[in-house]
C-alpha positions in Angstrom: 69.2 116.8 131.1 67.9 117.2 134.6 70.6 115.1 136.3 72.7 116.8 139.0 76.4 116.0 139.6 75.7 114.0 142.8 73.1 111.7 141.2 74.0 108.1 140.7 71.9 107.7 137.5 71.0 110.1 134.7 67.4 111.3 134.7 65.5 113.3 132.1 62.9 113.3 129.4 62.2 109.8 127.9 65.0 108.2 130.0 64.2 105.1 132.1 65.2 105.7 135.7 68.1 103.7 137.1 69.5 102.5 133.8 72.2 105.1 132.7 75.1 105.6 135.1 75.8 109.3 135.7 79.1 109.9 134.1 80.1 113.6 133.7 82.1 113.2 130.5 79.1 111.6 128.8 76.8 114.4 129.8 79.5 116.9 128.7 79.8 115.3 125.3 76.0 115.1 124.9 75.6 118.8 125.7 78.2 119.6 123.1 76.5 117.4 120.5 73.2 119.1 121.2 74.7 122.4 120.1 75.7 121.6 116.5 76.7 118.8 114.2 79.5 117.0 116.1 82.1 114.4 115.8 82.4 112.6 119.2 85.6 110.7 119.8 85.7 108.5 122.8 87.8 105.3 123.6 86.2 102.0 123.0 84.0 100.8 125.9 83.4 104.2 127.5 79.8 104.7 126.2 79.7 106.5 122.9 76.2 105.0 122.3 75.1 106.5 125.6 76.1 109.9 124.4 74.1 109.5 121.3 71.1 108.2 123.3 71.2 111.2 125.6 71.1 113.5 122.5 68.3 111.5 121.0 66.2 111.7 124.1 66.5 115.5 124.2 65.6 115.9 120.6 62.6 113.6 120.8 61.2 115.1 124.0 58.0 117.1 123.7 54.5 116.7 122.2 55.5 116.8 118.5 56.2 113.3 117.1 59.6 113.2 115.4 62.1 110.5 114.5 65.7 109.7 115.3 67.9 107.6 113.1 70.9 105.6 114.3 73.1 104.1 111.6 75.6 101.2 112.3 77.7 99.3 109.8 76.7 95.7 110.7 73.5 93.8 111.5 74.8 92.6 114.9 75.7 96.1 115.9 72.2 97.4 114.8 70.5 94.7 116.9 72.7 95.6 119.9 71.9 99.3 119.7 68.2 98.6 119.3 68.2 96.5 122.5 70.1 99.2 124.4 67.7 101.9 123.3 64.7 99.8 124.3 66.2 99.3 127.7 67.1 102.9 128.3 64.2 104.9 126.7 60.6 105.1 127.7 59.6 105.0 124.0 57.5 101.9 123.4 59.5 99.0 122.1 57.5 98.7 118.9 58.5 102.3 118.1 62.2 101.5 118.3 62.6 99.5 115.1 65.4 97.5 113.5 65.7 98.4 109.8 67.9 96.1 107.7 67.8 94.1 104.5 66.2 91.2 106.3 62.9 93.2 106.2 61.0 93.4 102.9 60.8 96.9 101.3 57.1 97.3 101.7 57.3 96.3 105.4 60.2 98.7 105.9 58.2 101.6 104.6 55.5 100.8 107.2 58.1 100.4 109.9 59.6 103.8 109.1 56.3 105.6 109.2 55.4 104.3 112.6 58.8 104.6 114.3 60.3 107.1 116.7 63.7 105.6 116.7 65.1 103.7 113.6 68.3 101.7 114.0 69.5 100.7 110.6 72.3 99.5 108.4 73.3 102.3 106.0 73.0 100.4 102.8 69.3 99.8 103.3 68.6 103.4 104.2 70.6 104.5 101.1 68.6 102.2 98.9 65.3 103.3 100.3 66.3 107.0 99.8 67.3 106.3 96.2 64.0 104.4 95.7 61.9 107.2 97.3 60.5 104.8 99.8 61.4 107.1 102.7 62.3 110.6 103.4 64.2 112.3 106.3 62.1 115.3 106.8 61.1 114.4 110.4 64.4 113.0 111.5 65.7 115.4 114.2 68.8 113.5 115.1 70.9 111.3 112.9 73.8 109.3 114.4 76.6 107.8 112.3 78.2 105.1 114.4 81.8 104.0 113.5 81.8 107.2 111.4 85.4 106.7 110.3 83.9 104.7 107.5 82.6 107.9 105.9 85.1 108.0 103.1 85.0 107.3 99.4 81.6 106.1 98.3 80.4 104.6 101.6 76.7 104.9 102.1 77.1 107.2 105.1 78.1 110.0 102.7 75.0 109.9 100.5 72.7 109.6 103.6 74.4 112.6 105.2 74.0 114.7 102.1 70.3 113.8 101.8 69.7 114.3 105.5 71.0 117.8 105.5 69.0 118.6 102.4 65.7 117.0 103.5 65.4 117.4 107.3 63.6 120.5 108.6 65.7 120.5 111.8 68.8 118.4 111.2 71.3 117.5 113.9 74.1 115.0 113.0 76.4 113.2 115.4 79.4 111.1 114.3 80.8 108.6 116.8 84.1 106.7 116.7 87.0 105.6 118.9 89.3 106.2 116.0 87.9 108.6 113.4 91.0 108.5 111.1 94.6 107.7 110.7 95.7 111.3 110.3 94.4 114.8 110.4 93.4 114.8 106.8 91.3 111.7 107.2 89.5 113.2 110.2 88.7 116.3 108.3 87.4 114.2 105.4 85.0 112.4 107.7 83.8 115.8 109.1 83.3 117.2 105.6 81.5 114.1 104.3 79.0 114.0 107.2 78.6 117.8 107.5 80.1 117.8 111.0 81.2 121.2 112.3 82.7 120.5 115.7 85.1 117.9 117.1 84.7 116.7 120.7 87.5 114.5 122.0 87.8 112.6 125.2 90.8 110.4 125.9 92.0 108.3 128.8 94.1 111.3 129.8 91.0 113.4 130.7 90.3 113.4 134.4 86.6 112.5 134.0 87.4 109.5 131.8 90.4 108.3 133.7 88.2 107.1 136.6 86.5 104.6 134.2 89.5 103.2 132.5 92.2 100.7 133.5 95.7 100.2 132.3 96.1 97.9 129.3 99.5 96.4 128.7 100.7 95.6 125.2 103.3 92.9 124.6 104.5 91.6 121.3 105.8 88.1 121.0 108.2 87.2 118.3 108.2 83.8 116.7 110.7 82.2 114.4 109.6 80.5 111.2 110.4 76.8 110.7 112.9 76.0 108.0 110.3 74.4 105.7 108.1 77.5 105.8 111.2 79.6 104.9 111.9 77.3 102.0 108.3 77.6 100.8 108.6 81.4 101.1 112.0 81.5 99.2 110.6 79.5 96.4 107.7 81.9 95.9 110.1 84.8 96.2 112.1 83.5 93.3 109.0 83.5 91.1 108.0 87.0 92.2 111.6 88.2 91.4 111.3 86.6 88.0 108.0 88.4 87.2 109.4 91.7 88.5 112.4 91.3 86.2 110.0 91.0 83.3 108.2 94.1 84.4 111.6 95.9 84.7 112.2 94.9 81.1 108.9 96.6 80.2 110.3 99.8 81.8 107.6 100.2 84.5 109.8 99.5 87.5 113.4 99.5 88.6 113.1 97.1 91.5 113.1 93.3 91.5 112.9 92.8 95.3 110.1 90.4 96.2 109.2 92.3 99.4 108.8 95.6 97.5 106.2 97.9 99.1 102.5 98.0 98.2 103.0 101.6 97.2 105.4 100.5 94.5 103.0 97.9 93.3 100.3 100.6 93.0 102.7 102.8 91.1 103.5 100.0 88.7 99.8 99.4 88.1 99.4 103.1 87.3 102.2 102.9 84.7 100.6 99.9 83.1 97.2 101.5 82.9 98.8 104.4 81.1 100.3 102.0 78.6 96.9 100.3 78.2 95.2 103.6 77.6 97.6 104.2 74.8 96.7 100.8 73.4 100.3 99.5 73.9 100.5 95.7 74.1 103.2 96.0 76.9 100.4 97.3 79.2 98.3 94.2 78.8 101.4 91.9 79.2 102.6 93.8 82.3 99.1 93.8 83.9 99.0 90.0 83.6 102.4 89.8 85.2 101.5 92.2 88.0 98.3 90.1 88.7 100.6 87.1 89.2 102.9 89.1 91.5 99.9 90.1 93.7 98.7 86.5 94.0 102.1 85.3 94.9 102.6 88.0 97.5 99.3 86.9 99.0 100.6 83.3 99.1 103.8 84.5 100.9 101.7 86.3 103.5 99.7 83.1 104.2 102.9 81.1 104.6 104.7 83.7 106.7 102.0 85.0 109.0 99.0 82.6 109.0 99.6 78.9 108.6 100.6 76.3 106.0 97.1 75.0 106.1 95.8 78.4 105.0 98.4 78.4 102.2 97.2 75.0 101.0 93.6 76.2 100.9 94.6 79.3 99.0 96.6 77.3 96.3 93.7 74.9 95.9 91.4 77.8 95.1 94.0 79.1 92.6 94.3 75.7 90.9 90.5 75.5 90.6 90.5 79.0 89.1 93.2 78.1 86.6 91.2 75.0 85.4 88.0 77.0 84.9 86.8 78.0 81.5 88.1 81.5 80.7 90.8 81.3 83.3 93.3 84.1 83.1 96.8 83.6 81.8 98.2 84.8 85.1 96.4 82.0 87.0 97.4 79.4 84.5 101.0 80.5 84.4 101.3 80.8 88.2 100.1 77.3 89.1 102.2 75.7 86.3 105.4 77.4 87.3 108.0 74.8 88.6 108.9 76.8 91.6 105.3 77.3 92.6 104.7 73.6 92.2 107.7 72.9 94.4 106.3 75.2 97.1 102.9 73.5 96.9 104.5 70.1 97.2 106.3 71.2 100.4 103.2 72.7 101.8 101.2 69.5 101.2 103.9 67.4 102.8 104.3 69.7 105.8 102.4 68.2 108.8 103.4 70.6 111.5 101.8 73.8 112.7 102.8 77.4 112.3 104.7 78.4 115.5 102.0 81.0 116.2 99.6 78.2 117.0 101.6 76.8 119.8 102.4 80.3 121.2 98.7 81.1 121.1 97.9 77.9 123.1 100.6 78.7 125.7 99.3 82.3 126.2 95.8 81.1 126.6 96.8 78.5 129.1 98.7 81.1 131.1 95.7 83.5 131.0 92.9 81.0 131.6 94.8 78.6 133.8 97.6 80.1 135.8 96.2 83.6 136.1 92.6 82.4 136.5 91.1 84.4 133.7 87.7 83.8 132.3 87.6 85.0 128.7 90.0 85.6 125.8 89.5 87.0 122.3 91.8 85.9 119.4 91.7 88.2 116.3 92.9 87.0 112.9 92.7 88.4 109.4 91.9 85.2 107.7 88.8 83.1 107.9 90.9 80.1 106.9 93.0 80.7 110.0 90.0 81.4 112.2 88.6 78.0 111.4 91.9 76.2 111.8 92.6 77.9 115.1 89.1 77.2 116.4 89.6 73.5 115.7 93.1 73.5 117.2 92.3 75.5 120.4 89.1 73.5 120.8 91.1 70.5 121.8 92.3 72.4 124.9 89.7 75.1 125.7 86.0 75.8 125.1 86.3 77.7 121.8 84.0 79.1 119.2 84.5 81.1 116.1 82.9 84.4 115.2 82.9 85.4 111.5 80.9 87.4 109.1 77.6 86.5 107.4 78.9 86.2 103.8 79.9 82.8 102.5 83.3 82.5 101.1 84.7 79.7 98.9 85.0 76.7 101.2 83.6 78.5 104.3 80.1 79.3 105.4 79.3 82.5 107.1 77.3 82.9 110.3 73.7 84.1 110.2 72.7 87.1 112.3 71.0 84.7 114.8 74.1 82.6 115.1 76.2 85.6 115.7 73.9 86.9 118.4 73.7 83.5 120.1 77.5 83.2 120.1 78.0 86.6 121.7 75.3 85.9 124.3 76.9 82.6 125.2 80.3 84.3 125.5 78.9 86.9 127.8 77.2 84.2 129.9 80.6 82.3 130.3 79.5 79.3 128.3 82.9 79.2 126.6 86.3 80.7 127.2 87.8 81.6 123.8 86.3 83.6 120.9 88.3 83.4 117.7 87.1 86.2 115.5 87.8 87.9 112.2 87.4 91.6 111.8 83.6 91.5 112.3 84.0 91.8 116.1 86.4 94.8 116.0 83.8 97.5 115.6 81.4 98.5 118.4 79.9 95.2 119.2 79.2 94.8 122.9 81.8 92.0 123.2 82.2 91.5 127.0 85.2 92.5 129.0 88.0 90.0 128.4 91.2 89.2 130.2 93.4 89.2 127.1 93.1 90.2 123.5 95.5 88.3 121.2 96.3 89.6 117.8 97.3 86.5 115.7 98.9 89.0 113.4 99.3 92.8 113.6 97.0 95.0 111.6 98.4 97.8 109.4 96.0 100.6 110.4 95.6 102.5 113.7 91.9 102.4 113.5 91.6 98.6 113.6 94.3 98.3 116.2 92.5 100.6 118.5 89.2 98.9 117.9 90.7 95.5 118.7 92.5 96.7 121.9 89.3 98.3 123.1 87.9 94.8 123.9 89.9 94.7 127.2 90.9 97.1 130.0 87.3 98.4 130.6 86.5 97.2 134.1 89.9 95.9 135.2 93.5 95.9 134.0 93.7 94.3 130.5 96.4 92.7 128.4 97.0 92.7 124.7 99.5 90.4 123.0 100.5 90.8 119.4 102.2 87.8 117.6 104.9 88.7 115.1 106.7 86.4 112.7 110.3 87.6 112.5 111.5 89.1 109.3 108.1 89.2 107.7 105.6 91.9 106.9 104.1 91.3 110.4 106.8 93.6 111.7 106.2 96.3 109.2 102.4 96.2 109.9 103.0 96.4 113.6 105.2 99.4 113.6 103.0 101.2 111.1 99.9 100.8 113.2 101.8 101.7 116.4 103.2 105.0 114.8 99.8 105.8 113.3 98.1 105.4 116.7 100.5 107.9 118.3 100.1 110.3 115.5 96.3 110.0 115.5 96.0 110.7 119.2 98.2 113.8 118.9 96.2 115.1 116.0 92.9 114.4 117.7 94.0 116.6 120.6 95.3 119.3 118.3 92.0 119.5 116.5 90.5 121.2 119.6 92.6 124.3 119.0 92.7 124.3 115.2 89.4 126.2 114.5 90.9 128.3 111.8 92.3 125.4 109.7 89.0 123.5 110.2 87.1 126.5 108.9 89.4 126.7 105.9 89.2 123.1 105.0 85.4 122.7 105.5 84.7 126.2 104.2 85.8 125.1 100.7 82.5 123.2 100.4 80.5 125.7 102.4 79.3 123.8 105.5 76.2 126.0 105.7 74.9 124.2 102.6 74.6 121.1 104.8 72.2 122.9 107.1 69.0 124.0 105.4 66.9 123.4 108.6 67.3 125.0 112.0 69.2 123.5 114.9 66.7 123.7 117.8 67.5 124.3 121.4 67.6 121.1 123.4 64.5 120.5 125.5 62.3 122.5 123.0 59.8 120.5 121.0 60.8 120.4 117.4 57.8 121.9 115.5 57.0 121.0 111.9 58.0 124.5 110.8 61.5 124.0 112.0 61.2 125.1 115.6 61.1 128.5 117.3 64.5 129.6 116.1 65.7 130.4 119.6 69.4 130.1 120.3 71.0 128.0 122.9 73.2 129.6 125.6 74.4 127.3 128.3 77.2 125.6 130.0 77.7 121.8 130.4 75.9 119.8 132.9 78.7 120.0 135.5 78.8 123.7 135.3 82.0 124.0 133.4 82.4 125.3 129.9 83.0 122.7 127.2 86.5 122.5 125.7 85.7 122.6 122.0 85.7 124.6 118.9 83.4 124.9 115.9 84.2 124.9 112.3 83.9 128.6 111.9 86.1 129.3 114.9 83.3 130.7 117.1 82.2 129.5 120.5 79.1 127.3 120.8 77.2 130.1 122.5 77.0 132.1 119.3 77.2 129.3 116.8 74.9 126.7 118.2 72.0 127.7 115.9 72.2 128.2 112.2 69.2 129.2 110.3 69.5 128.2 106.7 67.2 128.3 103.8 65.1 125.5 102.3 66.9 122.7 100.5 66.3 124.5 97.2 67.8 127.7 98.5 70.9 126.2 100.1 71.5 123.6 97.4 72.5 120.8 99.8 75.8 120.3 97.9 77.9 117.3 98.9 80.6 118.1 101.4 83.3 116.4 99.4 82.7 117.0 95.7 85.4 114.5 94.7 83.4 111.7 96.3 80.1 112.5 94.5 78.9 113.4 91.1 78.6 117.1 90.6 75.0 118.3 90.9 75.6 121.0 88.4 75.6 118.4 85.7 71.9 117.9 86.2 71.2 121.3 84.8 72.8 120.5 81.4 69.6 119.2 79.9 67.8 122.5 80.4 70.5 124.8 79.2 69.1 125.2 75.7 65.7 126.1 77.1 67.1 128.6 79.5 69.1 130.4 76.8 66.1 130.5 74.5 64.2 132.4 77.3 67.0 134.9 77.7 68.5 135.1 74.3 69.5 132.6 71.6 73.1 131.5 71.9 73.0 130.1 68.4 72.9 126.4 69.4 69.9 124.1 69.0 68.6 122.2 71.9 67.7 118.5 71.9 64.0 119.3 71.3 64.8 120.9 68.0 65.7 117.5 66.6 62.5 115.8 67.7 59.6 115.1 65.4 56.5 116.7 66.7 54.4 113.7 65.9 54.8 110.4 67.6 56.3 107.7 65.5 54.4 104.4 65.3 54.3 102.7 68.6 54.2 99.3 67.2 57.4 97.5 67.8 58.9 95.5 64.9 57.3 92.2 65.2 60.4 90.5 64.0 62.8 89.2 66.6 66.1 87.6 65.9 66.8 84.4 67.7 70.3 84.1 66.4 73.2 85.2 68.4 76.7 86.5 67.7 79.4 84.0 68.6 82.9 85.5 68.8 85.9 83.5 69.5 86.7 83.3 73.1 89.9 85.1 73.7 92.0 85.9 76.8 93.7 89.2 76.9 95.7 88.1 79.9 94.3 90.8 82.1 92.9 90.2 85.6 91.6 92.4 88.3 93.7 94.0 91.0 94.9 90.6 92.1 93.3 90.7 95.6 92.7 87.4 97.3 89.1 86.4 97.5 89.4 84.7 100.8 90.5 87.4 103.2 87.8 88.3 105.7 86.2 91.7 105.3 84.1 93.7 107.6 80.9 92.0 107.0 78.9 95.0 105.9 75.4 94.2 104.8 75.3 94.1 101.0 71.8 94.8 99.8 72.6 96.9 96.8 72.3 94.2 94.1 69.6 91.8 95.3 68.5 94.0 98.2 65.0 93.1 98.7 64.1 90.0 96.8 60.9 91.7 95.8 58.3 89.8 93.9 57.4 91.4 90.6 53.8 92.0 89.6 53.3 92.0 85.8 51.7 95.1 84.5 52.1 97.3 87.6 51.6 100.9 86.6 53.1 103.9 88.5 52.0 107.2 87.2 54.3 110.2 87.2 53.6 113.0 89.7 50.1 114.5 88.8 51.5 118.0 89.1 53.8 117.3 86.2 56.8 118.7 88.1 58.7 115.5 88.7 59.6 112.8 86.2 59.9 109.2 87.5 62.6 106.7 86.6 62.2 103.1 87.7 65.6 101.5 88.5 66.4 97.8 88.8 67.8 96.9 92.2 70.8 95.3 90.6 71.8 98.6 89.0 72.7 100.0 92.5 76.3 99.0 92.1 76.6 101.9 89.7 76.2 105.5 91.0 73.6 106.4 88.3 70.6 105.9 90.6 72.1 107.9 93.4 73.0 110.7 90.9 69.4 110.8 89.5 67.9 110.8 93.0 69.8 114.0 93.8 68.5 115.9 90.9 65.7 118.4 91.1 62.5 117.3 89.3 63.4 113.6 89.3 61.9 110.8 91.5 63.6 107.4 91.5 61.9 104.2 92.4 63.5 100.8 92.9 62.0 97.5 91.7 63.4 94.1 90.8 62.7 94.4 87.1 62.1 91.3 85.0 63.0 93.2 81.9 65.6 96.0 81.5 67.6 98.1 83.9 65.6 101.4 83.7 62.0 102.1 82.8 61.4 105.6 81.5 57.8 105.3 80.3 55.2 102.8 79.3 57.1 102.2 76.0 60.8 102.9 76.8 63.0 100.5 78.6 66.8 100.8 78.8 69.3 98.0 79.0 72.6 99.4 80.2 75.8 97.7 79.3 79.3 98.8 80.2 81.9 98.2 77.5 83.1 95.2 79.6 79.6 93.8 79.9 79.0 94.2 76.2 82.2 92.4 75.3 81.5 89.6 77.8 78.5 88.8 75.8 80.6 88.4 72.7 83.2 86.2 74.5 80.7 84.0 76.3 81.4 85.4 79.7 77.9 86.8 80.4 75.6 84.5 82.3 72.6 85.7 80.3 73.1 86.9 76.8 72.6 90.5 76.0 70.6 89.4 72.9 68.2 87.4 75.2 67.7 90.5 77.3 67.1 92.8 74.3 64.7 90.2 72.9 62.7 90.3 76.1 62.8 94.1 76.0 61.5 94.2 72.4 58.7 91.8 73.3 57.5 93.9 76.2 58.3 97.6 75.2 57.8 99.5 72.0 61.0 101.5 72.3 63.8 99.4 73.7 67.1 101.3 74.1 70.6 99.8 74.7 73.1 102.1 76.3 76.7 101.1 75.8 78.8 102.9 78.4 82.5 103.4 78.2 85.1 105.0 75.9 87.1 102.2 74.4 84.7 99.7 72.9 87.1 98.6 70.2 90.3 98.6 72.2 89.4 97.3 75.7 89.6 93.6 74.7 91.2 91.5 72.0 87.9 91.2 70.2 87.8 91.6 66.4 86.1 94.9 65.4 83.9 93.1 63.0 82.4 91.0 65.8 81.6 94.2 67.7 80.1 95.9 64.6 78.1 92.7 63.9 76.6 92.8 67.4 75.7 96.5 67.2 74.1 95.9 63.8 72.1 92.9 65.1 70.8 95.0 68.0 69.6 97.7 65.7 68.4 95.8 62.7 67.4 92.4 64.0 65.9 93.6 67.3 64.8 97.1 66.5 66.6 98.6 69.5 68.1 102.0 69.6 71.8 101.8 70.5 73.3 104.8 72.2 76.8 105.4 73.4 77.9 107.3 76.6 81.3 107.9 78.0 80.6 107.3 81.7 77.9 107.0 84.4 77.4 110.8 84.6 76.6 110.9 80.9 74.3 107.9 81.2 72.4 109.6 84.0 72.0 112.7 81.9 70.7 110.7 78.9 68.2 108.8 81.1 66.8 112.0 82.5 66.6 113.6 79.0 64.7 110.6 77.6 62.4 110.4 80.6 61.6 114.1 80.4 60.7 113.8 76.7 58.5 110.9 77.3 56.7 112.1 80.5 56.6 115.8 80.0 56.6 116.4 76.3 54.6 113.3 75.3 52.6 113.1 78.6 53.3 109.4 78.9 53.0 107.5 82.1 55.6 105.0 83.6 54.5 101.4 83.4 56.6 98.5 84.6 55.6 95.2 82.8 57.0 92.2 81.2 58.8 89.0 82.1 61.7 87.1 81.0 61.1 84.8 78.1 61.2 81.1 78.8 64.1 79.1 77.3 63.4 76.6 74.6 64.2 73.0 75.2 67.4 73.3 73.1 68.4 76.4 75.0 67.9 74.6 78.3 70.0 71.7 77.2 72.8 74.1 76.1 72.6 75.8 79.4 73.0 72.6 81.4 76.0 71.4 79.4 77.6 74.8 79.3 77.5 75.0 83.1 79.4 71.7 83.4 83.0 72.6 84.2 82.2 76.0 82.8 82.8 74.9 79.2 80.7 77.7 77.8 77.9 77.9 75.2 80.0 77.3 72.0 81.5 74.0 73.4 78.1 73.0 74.7 76.5 73.2 71.3 79.4 71.2 69.8 79.0 68.5 72.4 75.2 68.3 71.9 75.6 68.1 68.2 78.1 65.3 68.5 76.3 63.2 71.1 72.6 64.2 70.6 71.5 64.6 74.2 72.6 65.8 77.6 72.5 62.3 79.0 74.9 61.1 76.3 77.3 63.9 77.0 77.3 63.2 80.7 78.0 59.4 80.3 80.6 59.7 77.6 84.2 58.9 78.6 87.1 61.3 78.2 88.3 59.8 74.9 84.9 60.0 73.3 84.3 63.5 74.4 87.4 64.6 72.5 85.6 63.6 69.3 83.5 66.8 69.6 84.9 69.8 67.8 86.7 72.2 70.2 87.1 69.6 73.0 90.7 68.8 73.9 92.2 66.5 76.5 92.1 69.1 79.3 88.5 70.0 78.8 87.4 66.4 78.5 89.2 65.5 81.7 87.6 68.5 83.5 84.1 67.4 82.4 84.7 63.9 83.6 86.1 65.2 86.9 82.9 67.2 87.5 80.5 64.6 86.3 82.1 61.5 87.9 83.6 62.7 91.2 81.8 62.1 94.5 80.1 65.1 96.0 82.2 66.3 99.0 81.2 69.6 100.5 
């Protein structure tokens, strides 16, 4: 960067003059990030995005056309970054593109090819990499914004792995105000993203201190009203009763209703062990634990949110208990006398939670007495956000800001609505923004006079993100509301202690080169770097650059206070020359988070040993008939279905509430692209014969199979919205994949579209349909009679002519798919052809579908009703007493049908 210390604005290649304020700490961080893959830690509001932009400008400068990729977790944040880049870079606006699931896949491919800067949500980039729509060869700078998310199976991890494999000159930058709650978490982020250096700037640094202002944090305690305490105590009694039953099962020694979440997790592990051993106590206990979780959520609503939120929650639970196939836990909970007592008191309670009044008083003080202009109120619950917005709107100009996903009883905001709301808040059109967690991360929410936490959050990361909305330009204030003697207090102290520890560990990382090397060296960080880091200011050539090293100080003439992963100084470690992706392997940084690549070689082991000496074992090919079998599918199709009795094993999921607001990450993995299917589209495998192609249905992306296949040498994956099947392996082989749970859902009426319908369509369109049943406990997972399972398997093979194959897990399924595809495309020289469409339902099937959907009575009851009444119309107009004349219809089901059919529509 050509800027001197005395200049008011930053100048340099591709930078618009007079836009970026010249801040020494930003230039110092950018200089460091240009040296190697770097984690940049900087407090909220101090310009992390500017640091990334400065690095991008340097990397894109020169005559060679390259690309920069900036990833951000939400659509509003993507839009915000794109606008900033267009303002600050001389790159034409149409070459700085927004890349999200709102754009169709074919249009995204064109956008990518013509862009110099791509600003994207990670899920879309991940999908397009899996689908081979894009590659990262020409991306010379990849930024992971809010990089603390790079844990577990988050999309950042897969993208980082592919980036370091594919790019000829990779440079990765991670950005966060709060990269992890502890040292281990920070190291995990670095390992997952292939980052080799940590750069930390805090408010204590002299360069930063000039741009920050004091933020005071106060916590206000509120007392719960007597009625709320009575509601809580009633629910606690039920929790204690269920924990006593769990104690009798021998999985816990505590019956305290406020037991820790860690103990709940431990109990769940004990119960899973019992279930794995096929002990009935495991299933009974899991049902009880699900009830405990739901009741604890109800207590949280009563204690920390509002009685109105509790009422809404219980209404959802009652609806779930009335639905067809409801779990025993739901039914038992809503019918418990103590729970009913709590619900009655909640419905009769016409007062507000004391936090509401305290919030109003604090806002009146800030906006009225102190002359403030803007306040943000954060809350965990969308129910509370809506109730608060209505309540505060009676006194102040107030709007809500929530995520894009719809939840039960609450509509999300579109991206346009979110942007318009933020723009209006910046323009001073209203005073109070009530937000869920969607506004915590990175969004350019304007400087506010007070940030109010309606409840504390239990993690340091989120607390830091929230507090960063104030204290940027002037002194700021943060207020945290705590309900006394509730989990509010535990969350508050946990987050507070975590923040202190995280700041200490961030500072200590600067001088812990040896330990960083030890931690990251276990996965060989050099494997992330097959390309060559190129000296800033040098055009990045297609062959990977000139290989020269970088030897320089920071822009202000001082040396940068940093260490690298190998303990060396940046002057001798800024450039690493690695081999090609094939030579370095491009292994994942954290093997526990990704399938092992070595498993991809298993299918070729027999051939390799034949070439070097027989090991005495036959390969798969030895069992194949050299001649093709008849390609004519059995013309017979069975229209009959297997009806198994609908049983309830009492098990539920993890008991999490479905109404808590989540970070509204864009979810495109299942119905990502809404692509139109074209019947008979043919995609031929690579002409060189080196790669096999596997076409994957978009909806299969919830599993890791497609990502696993996309990592494998010699395999090209392509995404489509398939009308038939989950994977197409050739012009004649289609695979329908069913987990054991999916398979059993079909037998118990829980699957929306019958497996037999799907296989019927596959048989009609492909000569070799294959059904893969994935999982290890087909006969023990549910309380389904083994004969029903055997009957279904026999029907698939005999009636439909499908091959039924079993696999233990996703890894084995991926291996099987690759093996079949290789046999078809390499050995038999067949092409890949996607064709077919779903068969139309007969009139009788459509009638059954309509009746089955009413009050979710299911297909068996629907047939019984139609046989009894003769038409859909007759079923719909029958009264409750007449409905009970149909076989299998009792008083409860009849009343539920009449309630759905006869009630007024009230959205």
